[in-house]
N, C-alpha and C positions, 0 to 999 in steps of 0.2 A: 525316219530317224536312223542315224548310224553312229557307231561307237566313236569314231574320230571327231565328228562334229560335236557330239556331246562332250568329249574331252575338252575341246576348245571352249565350249560354253562353261564348263566347270572352271577352267583357268580364268575365264573372264569374270565368273562369279567370285573367285578367290581374290582377284585384284580389286573388284568393287567392294568386297567385304573389308579388305584392308583399308581402303579409302574411307568407307563409312565408319569403321572402327576408330580410325585416327580422328575423324571429325567429331565422333561421339566423345572421345577422350578429351579433345580440346574444349568442347562445350562444357563438359563436366568440370574440368580444371578451372575454366573461367568462372563458372558459377561458384565453386567452392572458394576460389581466391577472393571473389567479391565479398562473400560472407565473412571470411577471415579478416579482410580489410575493414569491413564494418565493425567487427567485434573488437579488433585490437589496434587498428591503424587509423580509424577515422577521428581526426581531431580538428574540427572546423576553426578553432582559434589558434592553431599552430601552423606556421608556414612550412612548406616542404614536406608535407605528410607523405605523399606518394613516394617521393625520392627516399625518404628515410626508412620506408618499409619495403623497399625492393628485396632485401635479403629474406624478409619474412615471407613475402609472396613467392619468391623463387623457391624457398624451402618447401612451402606448401605445394607448389606445382610439382616439384620433383617427387615429393612423398605420395601424392595422389597418382601420378603416372606410374611410379614404381609399384604402388599397391595394386592398381588395376592390371598392369602387364604381368607382374609376378603371380598374381592370383590366377590369371588366365593360363599362364604357362604351367602352374601347379596343377590346375584341373586337367589340362591336356596331358601332362605327364602321368597323372593318376589313371588315365585311360590308356596308358602305353601298353598294358597287357593285351590290348586288342579288343575285338568285338565282344568277347565273353565278359569283360569288365562292364561294358555298357549294358549287356543283358542282365547281369547281376544287379545293376543299379535299380532296375525296375522290378526286382524280385523274381526274375525268371530262374528256372532250374534246368540244368543240362539234361538232355534226352540221352540215355545210355546208348552207346553204339550197338550193344547186343540186346536191345529191348525186345520183348516178346508181346508187348501191348499192341493190339491190331492197329489202333489209331496212330500210335507213335511209329510203328513199323512202316505204315503207309507214308507218313510224313518223311521219314528218313529215306525211303525209297524214292520219293519224288525229288527230294533235294539232291540225292546222289545222281539221279538221271539228268537233272538240269546241269549239275556240275560237270558231268562227263561230256554233255553236249557242248558246254562252253570251254572245255579244255582247262578247267580250273580245279584246284583241290576241293574236296568236299568240305564245306565249312562246319564249324561247331553248330550244333542244333540245340536251341533252347525253347522252353515252353513256359508261358505265363498261365499257370494252371488255374488261377483264381479269376481270370478275365473272361467273361462270357461274350464280350463283343468280338467282332470279326476284325482282326488287325494283325500286323506283322511289321518287322523292320529288319534291316541288315546293318551291321555295324562292324567297324574295324578300320585298320589303316590300309589294308590291301587284301587281295583275294586269299593270300596264304594265312592270314590271321582273322579272317572274317567269321562272324557268327550270324546265323539267321534265327530270329526269334519269332514265334507265332503264339497267338492266344488260343486258349481252349475253345473259344468260339469258332475259330477256323476249322478245328478238327470236328466239332460237333455239327456245324451248319453247312460246310462246303463239301461237295463231292470231289472226286479225284481231279477232274478237269479244272474245276474252279480253284482248287488248292494249287494245281500246277501253274495256273495263270498268276496267282498271287506270288508264288515262289519265283517265277520267271521275272515278274516285276521287280522283286527284291534283288535278283541276280543282276539286273541291269544296273542297279546302283553299285553293286560290288565291282562290276567290270568297268564302269564309267568313271570311277574315281570319286564318286559322290561321298563315300564314307569318310574320307579324310576331311573333306570340307565340313561334313556334319560334326565331326569331333572339334574342329576349330570353332564352329558356332556354339557348341556346348561350353568351350573354354571362354569365349567372349561373354556369354550370358553370366557365367559364374563370376568372372572378373569384375563386371559392373555391379552385380548383386552384392558382392562382398562389401561394397561401400555402406550398404544399409546395416550390415552386421557390425562394421566398425563404428558407425554412428550410434548404434544402440549401446555399445560398450563405452563410447565417449560420454554419453549422457549418464550412464549408470555409475561409472567410476570417476568421471571428471566434473560433473556439474549438476546432475539431477537427483542423486541418491539422497533421501531424507529431506528433499525439498530445499537444500542449501542453495543460495545464490550469492554468497559472499566470496571474497578472494577470487574474483573473475569467474565464479561458477556460472553466472548468467551468460557470459560470453562463450564459455566452453559448451554450455547447454545449447546455445544457438548454433555452434559449429556441428555438434552431434546431430541436431535436428536437420541441419542443411545436408549433412551426409546421407541421412535416411531419405529425405525428399529427393535429392538429386540422384541417389542410387536407384530409387524406384522409377523416377522419370527416365533415367538412362536405360533401366531394364525394360521399360515400356517400349522405347524406341528400338532397343536391341531385339525385342520380340517381333517388332514390325519387320526388321531386317531379316530375321530368321524366317518369317512367314513368306516374305517376298522371294527369297532365294529358293525356298522349298517349292512354292507354286510353280516356279519356272521350270522345275525338273520333273514334276510328277506326271504331267501329261506325256512327256517324252518317254518316261519309263513305262507307261501304259502301252504305248505304241510298240516299244521294243519288246514287251512281253508277247505281243501279237506276232511280231516277226520271229520270235523265239519258238513259239508253240504252233504257229501257222493256223491258229483259229482264234476268233474273237469271243466265242461264247463263254469260254472259261473265265477270263478276267472280267468280262462284262457282266456275267451272272453273279460273280462274287460282289461286284459293286452294287448290283440290284438287291442282293440279299442284305447288304449293309443298309440300304435305303428302306427296306420293308421290316426289318427286325427292330424291336423296341430298343435293344441294347446298341444297335448300330455298330459303330467301331469304337465306342467310348471305352477308355481305360479308367480303372479306379486307382492305379498306383499313384502315390503322392509325388512321384518323380516324372509323371507323364508329360508335363510341359517341357521338361529338359530334353526329352526325346521326340517331341511332337513333330519336328521337322523331318524326321527320318521314317515315319510310320507310313503304312499303306493307306490308311484312312485317318480322318480327324480323331484326335485323342479325346475331344470333348465337344459339347454343343458349342459352336463357335459363333463369333461375330465375324462379319466379312473382313474386319480390320486385321484380325489375328489368324485368319484361315491359312493353314499350311498347305491346303490342297484346293484345287478348283472344286466348285459344287458338283455333287454326285451326278446329277442329270447331265451336266456339261461333259463330265468324263465319259459317261455312257454314250452320249451322242457322238463324241469324238470317235468312238469305236463302232457304234451302230447308228449312223445318221438317220434322223427321222424318228428316233425313239422318243416317246412322249409319256406323260403321266398316265394316260389311259393304258398304254402298254405295260407300265409298271404295275398297275392294279391287276391287270390280267395275269402278269407274272406272279404276283403275290397270291392270287387265288389258286393258281396251279400248285404253288409250293405248299400252301395250307392243306390242299387236298392230297398231298404226297405224290403228285404227278410230275412227269418231266416238264420243265418249262417249255412254253410254246416256242416254236422255231422263229427265227428272225424273218419278218416278211420279205418277200422277194424284192420289193422296192428298196427296202433298207439294204439288202445285200448288194444290189446294183450300185446304190449310192456309196456303200462302204468300199467297193472295189476301186472307186475312183478317189477315195479320200485318204486311204491308208496305203502307203507304199508297200507293194508286195502282197497285198491281201486280195483274195478273190473268193468270196464266200467263206468256206472253211479251209480252202487251200491258200497257199502263199507262193507267189513268184519271188523267190529269194535265193541267193547263192551264198549266204553266210549267216552266222549268228551274230547279230549286232554289228556286223561289218559289211552289210549289204552293199554299200556304195563301193567299197574296195573291190569286192569280187565281181560286182556287176560291170565295173569299168574294165576289169581284167578279162572278163569272159564274154563281154558283149551283152550282158543281161540275160544270159540263158535261163530259161524258166525251168522250174522243177515242181511239179504238182504232186509228188509222191509224199511219203511219210515225212513228218517234220524231223528236224534234227533231234529234238527231245525224244520223239518216238523211236528213232534209231538208237539213241543212247539207252532208252528203256529196254530195247531188245538186247543190246549188249549187256546191260546190267542183269537182265533175267537169264542170260546165257552163261553167266559166271557159275562155275560149279559151286554147289551149296557149301561144300567143305571149305573151299578157298574163301568164299565170301564170309563165312563164319569166322575164319582165322583173321580176316582183315579187320574185324571189329573189336579185337582185343589187343592192347598195346604190345605185350610180349610175343604173342603169336603173330601179330602183324610184322614185327621185327624179323622173326624167322621166315615169314612169307616173302618179304622183299629180298632177303638174302638168298632164298631158294630160287627166286626169279633171276638172280644175278649169276647163278652157277652155270658153268659151261656144260655143253652136251658131250664134250670129249672127256672120257673117263680119267685119263692121266692128269689133265688140267684140273678137273673137278677134285681129285684127291688133294692136290696142292692147295686148292681154294679151301677145302674143308679143314686142312691143318691151320690155315690162317684164321678161320672162324673159331677153332678150338682155342687158339692162342688169345684171340681178342675177347671171347665171351665164355669160354669153357665148353665142356662136352655137351651140356644140356642143349644149348642153342645150336651147336653143330648138328646134333642128332635130330633136333626139331626141323632144321632147314633141310637136312637130307631126307627126312620122312615126307616133307612137302614137295620135294624136287620132282618126284615121279609125276604127280598130277599137274604141277606147275609147268613142267616141260611140254605137256600136251595142250596147254592153253592156246587158244587161237591167237595168232600174232597181234591182231587188232585189239585184243582184250587185255593185253599186258598193262599198258599205261592206265586205262580206265580202272583196272583192279588196284593199281597204286593210288589213284585218286580216291577210291573208296576207303583205302587203308589210312589215308592222311589224318583224319581226326584221331584215330587210335595212336598213331605214331607221334602226334603232337603231345600226347599225354605222357610220353617218356620223359624222364629227367634229362636236363640239358647235357649232362655228361654221357648219358646213354645215347642220346641223339648224335653227339659228336663221335662216339665210338662206332655207331652204325655207319655214319658217313665215311669215316676213315676206313672201316672194314670193307665197305662197298668199293671204294677207290682201289684198295689193295687187291680185292678179289677180281675185279674186271681187268686189272693190269698185270695179273700174275704172270702171263707169258708174253708180255709186251705186244700183244695183238688184241687190241680193244675191239670187241664186236660192237657194231653200231647199236643194236637194241639194248645191250648192257650199258653202253655209254649214255643213251637217252634216259634210261631208268635212273642212273646215278645222278646225272645233271638235273633232272626234274626234281628228284627228292631233295637234293642239296638246296636248290632254289627255294622250294616250298618250306622245308623244315627250318632253315636258317632265317628266312624272312618271318616265319611264325614266331621264332624266338626273339627276334629283334624287329618288331613291327615298324617302328619309326625309321628304320634304315631303308624302308622301301622308297623308291624315287618319288619326289613330289611333283616337280614341274620340269619337263624337258625343255631345253633351249636350243638344241642342235638342229642344223639344217642338213639336208641330204647331200648336197655337193661336198661339204666338208668331211663327210664320212664315206666318200666314194670307195676307198680301198676296202673298208669293212663290208659295204654292200656287195662288192665284187666277190669277196671271199665267201660270204654267207650263201649267196646264190650259187657259187661254184660247188660248195659242199653239197647242197641239196641236189644240184644237177648231177654231180658225179655219183652220189649214193643212190639216186633214183633211176639211173639209166645204166644199162650194161655196156652199151657201145659208147666210146669216147666222142664220136661224132654227134650222137644224139644228145649227150651231155652238153657239148659246146653249143648246139643249136638251141636247146632250152635256155641256157644261160644267156645267149645273145638276144633272144626274144625278150627276156626280162630286162636286160640292160638297155635295150633300145627303147623300152617303154618308160623306164625310170630316168634314163639320161639320153633323151632323143638327140640324134645328130652327133653324138660323141663317139670317137673311134677308140674303144677300149679293148685291151688284149685279155684273153683267157688267163687267169692266174694259175700258176703251177701249184697244185696243192702239196704241201709238205707231207711226208709220211706220218709224222706226229701232228695231225691237223687240229687236234682237239683244243689245245691251249690257244692257238691263234684264233680259232673259231669262237671260243668263249670271250676272248679279249674284244673281238669284233662285236659280239652281242652286247657286251657291257657298254661299248661306245654307242651302239644303236639305241640302247634303252634311253639315252638322253635326248633323243630326237623330239621335235615338236609333234603334236598330234597329226598335223597335215603331212609331215614327212613320214611318219609311221604308216599313214594310210597308203602312201605311194609305195613304201617298202613292202607292205602286205600284198598290194596288187601285184608287184613283181614276183613275190613268192608263189602266188596262185598261178601266175603264168608259167613259172618253172615247173611246178608240179603237174599242170594240165597240158604241157606242151605235147606230150605223146598220147593224150586222151586216156591215160591210165594212171590212177593214183596208187602207188605201191605202199606197202606197210612202212617201208623205210622212209618214204617221203612224208607219210602221215605222222610218224613219230617225230621226225625232225621238225616238222611244222609245229607240232604241239610244244616241243622244247623251245623253239624260237619264239613262239607267241608268249609262252610263259616268261621267257627271258626279257622280252621287251614290253611285258605287261599289256598284251592285247588279247582279245578273245580269239578262239580258233575259227578260221574260215570253215565253211562247209566242206 
């Protein structure tokens, strides 16, 4: 499974969902029109009945369509606050960024590590504290406003590897665009179910109260009953649509979690624990069916008709071929004795290596996070049996100085921290920057940023943007005006001497993308429609910036650029673009255009970027930071 193929599948699911939604609405309108015609228009002894009631039926049709569509849009708009709104719907509470609870600290650490590995901002973290089942979900419009929510059962029953597997599964939904589709499904269900609410009110206020049936009360009662019946039937079929869309994505998310963590035992054992514990993955929230399609496991004991996930054994066998019920019983006995689960049999490991792309036992031959196809094409499928991307991210996370990591978890201190990261190493320039900070925020913030500058300036170059990712949840808690002031101050600080340093530019661009998108989640791009040839100039410029900033010699830059261009536009004779001195704005304009590409075109774009970066077999910090910024700008996960 790769990111771009999944994006294409999500687009296909969205189109099918629209078609099914339209068909459902047409069927509902036809059914209600028929009942209205029977109640008010059927006169067998009068000629021209149908013709004389066209205005009535037309008005009924318009009213029903508007009611369903407006209710769906209202529900979607009510979730515009992002993933946290969905988490709050099921009664979840936010996990503080500075929590000292060991279980919650472990959860936040795992989520931070996976986010760093993906090149994504750390999402908001929520806990369903009263849910003993093992379950989790990710919600939101995009990675910048995402929330990851887990049950208390995940914390109580899963070890670190298993929790990591569950979180990696949820991050695949974050990166693949599933979350926006999930919110559309929630809106669809609500819009159809509203008919039943309207029907009850029609019966109560129009024809059913007190048993009256005079003055057309019987006809009104009939219409109210029809609304209830049709609404529940529509809801039944909408649930079927919801379940079918969900099932098509869950197995792919399981496999992507394996590619992410480079081991199957974590997520497979989490699924096994769901199978052996009495609570399983069941939720007790009254809103569980509303979020059933986005959960890690089934929300309830299910019938095959409404199952939002494939059967547990089927999911486990997809990860560990040959696993059977006898193996599950052996696993259950080991867990009850408090022992480590038995290792996967050798035969299963051999079968697994051939069934899951990039998996070989506990190692994985992969060159990217959820973008394996792109990097494999660009690098010839070079294998890497070393530590997983998440393991490397964990090492980066553990390597962050404790004082800076602590500052990243509080909104105001996180603000001072990112300002400190933007300060120049040149004393004269830094003095001018500090004056700007004093003007923007006052002396307290200026002093706080200066106090953090000493340690921040010694931070390893590759740890700067990961630290910003860790600070993202705290920064999102700032008031909108405070966020705007921060972004404006960062722009002014990094441009104070008209010589924008690349690392400072990357810091500012990344924060602007993430914080503004978190404030306006629905502004995130929905479906790209562009094709690569139409964006040829933008591709040339973006590749040229990466090549020029990643190589000291002009000839090496041109060679790296040409290799990528030949891969993306084979057979075309294109000239090296002359980079303007102020390259940042043209670069951003190019990225904005490329964000509108189709998934297949983005795949080719990322392949070219990997070629540029690896042309000299050395990945510099400048290249890595630019790559992180580009991937965030075009809403793709980071290649390895």
